[in-house]
C-alpha positions as CSV (number, residue, x, y, z in Angstrom):
1,X,0.0,0.0,0.0
2,X,2.8,2.5,0.7
3,X,5.6,0.6,-1.2
4,X,6.1,3.3,-3.8
5,X,5.7,6.2,-1.3
6,X,8.8,8.2,-0.4
7,X,9.1,9.3,3.2
8,X,9.7,8.3,6.7
9,X,6.7,6.8,8.6
10,X,7.6,6.2,12.2
11,X,5.6,5.9,15.3
12,X,7.5,5.2,18.5
13,X,6.0,2.3,20.5
14,X,7.0,2.6,24.2
15,X,7.3,-0.9,25.7
16,X,7.9,-1.4,29.5
17,X,10.6,-4.0,30.3
18,X,11.3,-5.3,33.8
19,X,14.5,-7.2,34.4
20,X,14.5,-9.4,37.5
21,X,17.9,-10.9,38.3
22,X,16.1,-14.1,39.5
23,X,14.7,-14.7,36.0
24,X,16.4,-17.0,33.6
25,X,17.3,-15.7,30.2
26,X,14.4,-17.7,28.7
27,X,12.0,-16.2,31.2
28,X,13.1,-12.7,30.3
29,X,12.9,-13.4,26.5
30,X,9.4,-14.9,26.9
31,X,8.1,-11.9,29.0
32,X,9.6,-9.2,26.8
33,X,8.4,-11.1,23.7
34,X,4.9,-11.2,25.1
35,X,5.1,-7.4,25.9
36,X,6.2,-6.7,22.3
37,X,3.5,-8.8,20.8
38,X,0.9,-7.1,23.0
39,X,2.3,-3.7,22.2
40,X,2.2,-4.3,18.5
41,X,-1.6,-4.7,18.7
42,X,-1.6,-1.0,19.5
43,X,1.2,0.2,17.2
44,X,-1.2,2.6,15.5
45,X,-1.8,4.5,18.7
46,X,0.3,7.8,18.3
47,X,2.9,8.5,20.8
48,X,1.6,12.0,21.3
49,X,-1.8,10.5,22.3
50,X,-0.1,8.1,24.7
51,X,1.8,11.0,26.4
52,X,-1.5,13.0,26.6
53,X,-3.4,10.1,28.1
54,X,-0.7,9.0,30.6
55,X,0.2,12.6,31.6
56,X,3.6,11.8,33.0
57,X,5.6,14.2,35.0
58,X,7.4,16.4,32.5
59,X,11.1,17.2,32.5
60,X,12.3,19.2,29.5
61,X,15.7,17.4,29.7
62,X,14.1,14.0,29.0
63,X,11.7,12.2,26.8
64,X,8.4,11.9,28.7
65,X,8.0,8.1,28.6
66,X,11.3,6.4,27.8
67,X,15.0,7.2,27.8
68,X,16.2,4.5,25.4
69,X,15.1,3.4,22.0
70,X,15.7,0.4,19.8
71,X,15.2,0.6,16.0
72,X,15.1,-2.6,14.0
73,X,15.2,-2.3,10.2
74,X,14.5,-5.3,7.9
75,X,14.0,-4.8,4.2
76,X,10.9,-6.4,2.7
77,X,12.9,-7.2,-0.5
78,X,16.5,-8.3,-0.8
79,X,17.1,-5.4,-3.2
80,X,16.2,-3.0,-0.5
81,X,18.7,-4.2,2.1
82,X,21.3,-1.7,3.2
83,X,19.1,1.3,3.2
84,X,19.8,1.8,6.9
85,X,23.3,2.6,5.7
86,X,22.8,6.3,6.5
87,X,22.8,5.3,10.2
88,X,25.6,2.7,10.1
89,X,29.0,4.3,9.8
90,X,30.8,1.7,7.6
91,X,28.2,0.7,5.0
92,X,27.1,2.3,1.8
93,X,24.7,0.8,-0.7
94,X,23.5,1.9,-4.1
95,X,20.3,0.7,-5.7
96,X,17.9,1.7,-8.4
97,X,14.4,2.8,-7.3
98,X,11.9,3.6,-10.1
99,X,14.8,4.3,-12.5
100,X,16.6,6.7,-10.1
101,X,19.9,5.8,-8.4
102,X,19.5,5.7,-4.6
103,X,22.6,5.7,-2.6
104,X,22.9,5.4,1.2
105,X,25.7,7.2,3.0
106,X,26.5,7.7,6.7
107,X,25.3,11.0,8.2
108,X,27.2,11.5,11.5
109,X,24.8,12.2,14.4
110,X,25.8,15.2,16.5
111,X,23.1,14.5,19.1
112,X,21.3,11.6,20.6
113,X,17.5,11.9,21.0
114,X,17.4,9.7,24.1
115,X,19.9,8.6,26.7
116,X,20.8,5.6,24.6
117,X,19.7,4.4,21.1
118,X,20.2,1.0,19.5
119,X,19.9,0.7,15.7
120,X,19.8,-2.7,14.1
121,X,19.6,-3.8,10.5
122,X,18.7,-7.4,9.8
123,X,19.6,-8.9,6.3
124,X,19.8,-12.4,5.1
125,X,23.5,-12.4,5.8
126,X,23.9,-10.5,9.1
127,X,22.7,-8.4,11.9
128,X,24.4,-5.0,12.0
129,X,24.1,-2.5,14.8
130,X,25.1,0.8,16.2
131,X,24.8,2.4,19.7
132,X,24.2,6.2,20.0
133,X,24.4,7.6,23.5
134,X,24.3,10.8,25.5
135,X,27.8,11.9,26.3
136,X,26.6,13.7,29.4
137,X,25.5,10.4,30.9
138,X,27.9,7.8,29.4
139,X,31.4,7.5,28.1
140,X,32.6,5.5,25.1
141,X,34.3,2.7,27.1
142,X,31.2,1.4,28.9
143,X,29.3,1.6,25.6
144,X,32.1,-0.4,23.9
145,X,31.8,-2.9,26.7
146,X,28.0,-3.1,26.3
147,X,28.5,-3.6,22.5
148,X,31.0,-6.4,23.2
149,X,28.7,-8.0,25.7
150,X,25.8,-7.9,23.3
151,X,27.9,-9.4,20.5
152,X,29.1,-12.1,22.9
153,X,25.5,-12.8,23.9
154,X,24.3,-13.0,20.3
155,X,27.3,-15.3,19.5
156,X,26.3,-17.7,22.3
157,X,22.7,-17.6,21.2
158,X,23.6,-18.3,17.6
159,X,26.0,-21.1,18.7
160,X,23.2,-22.7,20.7
161,X,20.9,-22.4,17.7
162,X,23.6,-23.9,15.3
163,X,24.1,-20.6,13.4
164,X,27.5,-19.3,12.3
165,X,28.8,-16.6,14.6
166,X,30.2,-14.4,11.8
167,X,26.6,-13.3,10.9
168,X,26.8,-10.6,13.6
169,X,28.6,-7.4,12.6
170,X,29.0,-4.5,15.0
171,X,31.1,-1.3,14.5
172,X,32.4,-1.4,18.1
173,X,35.2,1.1,17.4
174,X,32.8,3.7,16.0
175,X,30.6,4.9,18.8
């Protein structure tokens, strides 16, 4: 329905997540997965309406409902893979769209919209990712450690599932 429409159509979907140290990893995944599935039933509910209905305490230095975001990109067609390249610093793709050449390129972010942002792109070959963070709250070393921990976790999960570990790419040195 919108396949040939040019533009960005985004609606943030705030999802609460509670991490209890007594939970197993499987318990956490099942609970968060259930929250995600339940939240997707209401994905058309605009964030501005949620904020208006919830009426959280407002602080101009913070987003009203969440301080972290996670963006997952997956192309619907193989020929559309790589379009998140403008977010990922070491990837550029060129494709034809309606006879016009479309080329992605990295646009350095000078600011972070939230305390921490995770951006992922899933292709048939790999999962690529980037972390953007507020320098007033975090430094690069803990973020590199977080990225390394995440890659290690994904590697273990892939190994447990019988998948090759090299399918995960992460620009750890480019935060």
